C-alpha positions in Angstrom: -0.3 -32.5 40.8 0.6 -31.2 37.4 -1.3 -34.1 35.8 -4.3 -33.2 37.9 -4.1 -29.6 36.8 -3.9 -30.6 33.1 -6.8 -33.0 33.5 -8.9 -30.3 35.2 -8.1 -27.8 32.4 -9.0 -30.4 29.7 -12.3 -31.1 31.4 -13.0 -27.4 31.7 -12.4 -26.8 28.0 -14.5 -29.8 27.0 -17.3 -28.6 29.2 -17.2 -25.1 27.9 -17.1 -26.3 24.3 -20.1 -28.5 24.9 -22.0 -25.6 26.6 -21.0 -23.2 23.8 -22.3 -25.8 21.2 -25.6 -26.0 23.0 -25.8 -22.2 23.1 -25.0 -22.0 19.4 -27.8 -24.5 18.6 -30.3 -22.5 20.7 -29.1 -18.9 20.3 -27.2 -18.5 17.0 -29.4 -18.6 13.9 -26.3 -17.9 11.7 -24.5 -21.1 12.6 -22.8 -22.4 9.5 -20.0 -21.6 7.1 -20.0 -18.3 5.4 -17.7 -15.5 4.1 -17.7 -11.8 5.2 -15.9 -8.8 3.7 -15.9 -5.3 5.0 -14.4 -1.8 4.4 -13.9 0.9 7.0 -13.3 4.7 6.8 -11.0 5.9 9.6 -10.8 9.5 10.6 -8.1 9.7 13.2 -5.9 12.3 14.9 -2.2 11.5 15.2 0.1 12.2 18.1 3.8 11.8 19.2 5.4 12.4 22.6 7.6 15.3 21.5 5.9 17.6 19.0 7.5 20.8 20.2 9.9 22.9 18.0 10.1 26.4 19.5 9.6 28.5 22.6 7.5 31.7 22.5 8.9 34.5 24.8 6.0 36.5 26.4 8.0 38.6 28.8 10.0 41.7 27.5 11.8 43.0 30.6 14.1 40.0 31.3 17.6 40.5 32.8 19.5 39.3 29.7 19.0 39.2 26.0 19.3 35.4 26.0 16.5 35.0 28.6 13.0 33.8 27.8 9.8 33.1 29.6 6.9 31.4 27.8 5.3 28.3 26.4 6.8 25.7 24.1 5.1 25.6 20.8 3.9 22.3 19.3 3.4 21.2 15.7 -0.3 21.3 14.8 -2.4 18.2 15.2 -4.8 17.3 12.4 -7.4 14.8 11.5 -6.5 12.3 8.7 -8.3 9.8 6.6 -7.3 6.1 6.5 -9.0 2.9 5.6 -9.3 -0.8 6.7 -10.1 -3.8 4.5 -11.1 -7.1 6.1 -12.0 -10.6 4.9 -13.2 -13.5 7.1 -14.3 -17.1 6.6 -16.5 -18.6 9.4 -16.1 -22.4 9.5 -19.2 -24.7 9.5 -18.4 -25.9 13.0 -19.9 -22.6 14.3 -16.9 -21.9 16.5 -13.9 -21.0 14.4 -13.0 -18.5 11.7 -10.0 -17.1 9.8 -9.6 -13.3 9.4 -7.2 -11.0 7.4 -7.1 -7.2 8.2 -5.3 -4.5 6.4 -5.1 -0.9 7.9 -3.4 2.0 6.1 -2.8 5.7 6.6 -0.9 6.8 3.5 1.4 9.9 3.6 -0.5 12.3 5.9 1.3 15.3 7.4 1.0 17.9 10.2 2.7 21.3 9.9 3.1 24.6 11.7 5.1 27.9 11.2 5.6 31.4 12.6 7.4 34.6 11.7 8.4 36.7 14.7 11.4 37.7 16.7 9.9 36.4 20.0 10.7 32.7 19.4 13.6 30.4 20.3 14.7 27.2 18.6 14.4 23.8 20.3 15.6 21.1 17.9 18.9 22.6 16.8 22.4 21.3 17.6 23.7 23.0 20.8 26.7 24.3 18.8 25.2 27.2 16.8 28.5 28.9 16.0 28.4 31.8 18.5 24.8 32.9 18.0 21.9 32.4 20.5 18.8 30.3 19.8 16.6 33.3 19.1 15.0 33.1 15.7 12.7 35.1 13.4 11.1 32.3 11.3 10.3 28.7 12.1 8.7 26.0 10.0 8.0 22.3 10.8 6.4 19.6 8.8 5.9 15.9 9.9 5.0 13.4 7.2 3.7 10.0 8.4 2.9 6.6 6.9 1.4 3.8 9.0 0.0 0.4 8.1 -0.7 -3.0 9.7 -1.4 -6.4 8.3 -3.1 -9.0 10.6 -3.7 -12.7 9.9 -5.8 -14.3 12.7 -7.5 -17.5 13.7 -10.4 -17.0 16.1 -12.8 -19.0 18.2 -16.1 -18.0 19.8 -15.8 -19.1 23.4 -19.3 -18.0 24.5 -22.5 -17.4 22.6 -25.8 -17.3 24.5 -28.4 -14.8 25.7 -27.3 -12.4 22.9 -23.7 -12.2 24.0 -20.8 -13.5 21.8 -17.3 -13.5 23.1 -14.4 -14.3 20.7 -10.7 -14.9 21.1 -8.2 -14.6 18.2 -4.5 -15.3 17.8 -2.1 -14.8 14.9 0.5 -12.5 13.4 0.8 -8.8 12.9 3.1 -6.9 10.6 3.4 -3.1 11.0 5.2 -0.1 9.7 5.5 3.4 11.2 7.4 6.0 9.1 8.1 9.7 10.0 9.9 12.2 7.8 10.4 15.5 9.7 11.6 18.8 8.1 12.4 21.8 10.3 13.7 25.3 9.2 14.9 28.1 11.4 16.0 31.6 10.3 18.5 33.3 12.6 19.7 36.9 12.6 22.9 37.7 10.5 21.6 35.8 7.5 21.9 32.4 9.1 19.6 29.5 8.2 19.3 26.1 9.8 17.8 23.0 8.2 16.9 19.8 9.9 15.9 16.5 8.3 14.9 13.7 10.6 13.8 10.3 9.4 12.5 7.4 11.6 11.2 4.1 10.2 10.0 1.1 12.1 9.0 -2.3 10.6 8.1 -5.2 12.9 6.4 -8.6 12.9 5.2 -10.6 15.9 2.4 -12.5 17.6 -1.0 -10.9 18.2 -3.9 -11.7 20.6 -7.4 -10.2 20.3 -10.6 -10.2 22.3 -13.9 -9.1 20.9 -17.5 -9.0 22.1 -20.9 -8.5 20.4 -24.0 -8.0 22.5 -27.4 -8.0 20.7 -29.7 -5.3 22.0 -32.3 -6.8 19.6 -32.2 -8.7 16.4 -30.9 -5.6 14.5 -28.7 -3.6 16.8 -25.6 -4.7 18.8 -23.0 -3.1 21.0 -19.6 -4.3 19.8 -16.0 -3.9 21.0 -12.5 -5.2 20.3 -9.1 -5.1 22.0 -5.9 -6.2 20.4 -2.3 -6.5 21.7 0.8 -7.5 19.7 4.6 -7.8 20.5 6.7 -7.0 17.4 10.3 -7.8 16.7 11.1 -4.5 15.0 13.9 -3.0 12.9 14.5 0.7 13.6 16.2 3.0 11.2 16.9 6.6 12.3 18.7 9.5 10.5 19.4 13.1 11.5 20.8 15.8 9.2 21.6 19.2 10.6 22.9 21.8 8.1 23.6 25.5 8.9 24.1 28.2 6.2 25.3 31.8 6.4 24.6 34.0 3.5 23.7 30.9 1.5 27.1 29.3 2.2 27.3 26.0 4.1 28.7 26.7 7.6 28.2 23.6 9.7 27.2 19.9 9.0 26.1 17.5 11.8 24.7 14.4 10.2 24.2 11.0 11.9 22.6 7.7 11.1 21.8 4.8 13.4 22.9 1.3 12.2 19.9 -1.0 11.8 18.9 -2.4 15.2 16.2 -4.9 16.3 14.1 -4.3 19.4 10.9 -5.6 20.9 7.9 -3.3 20.6 4.3 -3.7 21.9 1.3 -2.3 20.1 -2.3 -1.8 21.3 -5.6 -1.3 19.5 -9.0 -0.9 21.2 -12.4 0.1 19.8 -16.1 0.2 20.7 -19.2 0.9 18.7 -22.8 0.3 17.7 -23.6 -2.2 14.9 -26.7 -2.6 12.7 -27.2 -6.0 11.0 -29.8 -6.6 8.3 -30.6 -9.3 5.7 -33.1 -9.6 2.9 -35.0 -11.9 5.2 -35.2 -9.1 7.8 -32.9 -8.7 10.8 -31.0 -11.9 11.5 -29.5 -14.2 8.9 -30.2 -14.8 5.3 -28.5 -15.6 2.0 -26.8 -12.1 2.1 -26.3 -10.2 5.3 -25.4 -6.5 5.5 -23.8 -4.8 8.5 -23.2 -1.2 9.3 -21.1 0.0 12.3 -19.9 3.3 13.8 -17.6 3.8 16.8 -14.4 5.1 18.2 -10.9 3.5 18.1 -7.5 4.0 19.7 -4.2 2.7 18.1 -0.9 2.9 19.9 2.6 1.9 19.0 5.0 2.0 22.0 8.3 3.7 21.0 7.2 3.7 17.4 9.0 6.9 16.4 12.7 7.8 16.9 14.7 11.0 16.8 18.4 11.6 17.3 19.2 14.6 19.4 22.5 16.3 20.2 23.4 17.5 23.7 26.9 19.2 23.8 28.3 22.2 22.1 31.9 21.2 22.6 31.7 17.4 22.1 29.5 17.9 19.0 28.9 14.1 18.4 27.4 13.6 21.9 24.0 12.3 21.0 21.1 10.0 22.1 18.0 8.5 20.8 14.6 10.0 21.8 12.0 7.3 21.7 8.4 8.5 21.2 5.1 6.7 21.3 2.9 7.0 18.2 -0.8 7.2 18.7 -3.9 7.4 16.4 -7.4 7.8 17.6 -10.8 8.8 16.2 -14.1 7.7 14.8 -14.7 5.0 12.2 -17.4 3.8 9.9 -17.6 0.1 8.8 -19.8 -1.5 6.1 -19.8 -5.2 5.6 -21.5 -8.0 3.7 -21.8 -11.7 4.6 -22.7 -14.4 2.2 
């Protein structure tokens, strides 16, 4: 039975390859070996699961001075510029290609602050030395760096009637880095400083699926979906220092030993492409392409934070795993030759 299944699968692959070759001969005027390079401008918004750092009390007549009633305040979300560089070689057999992609968002940051007596701290250690969590000043700044390197081998599995379907497989290497700084000012000349650092580096297999549907010889609807599973090293640090009248009062600093975990990543995009050559729309000695669209990038548990949970057993702590997401519009310019 197993041999029959393998034979049937082999026949299916050979049949589809022969059909695809016929379609290439009839439908693909660009069949033949060529190179392509492209550059993209990415304008994405970043997000993590736990961006909150304070609570705003909006009710004055509460039973106790330590009571509060109001929303949790999040760090601001901003739009940040990144880029992607890509090079590909399409083999003369019309089916296969090699592709290298580099995506980078370099040292972008989100920040927020307030100055009011109506706020309460969220990220401090539970042991505050006899004072409540009510604060007068709060400042948070999150600094990120993110990049991925992809090396892929691809094959066009269907090309006819204007539709091109492609499968790719290879390796992905990624890094997500977060440096978080938080400052709280309490009554009685107390100040609280937090430094959190999370770094993830991972490498693993990647699979991708893409489509290109020609509306006419110039315009196409395009899309791409990518998934990877990375064996990742996580490094996490948390430094909590409290001062009173500029003298150091409390220190709660912790670091995780390096630890390796599995981590999935996802990337999906869709857009509209315009292709042109000096011979008109289609293929020539030099082909130009322009593409605009929208993209989502997601790293599951890509960011880590150590949080403390007990004011008596001060070392009682856990890891808070947070997804890291980027999404936004992109513009791509490419040239084939």
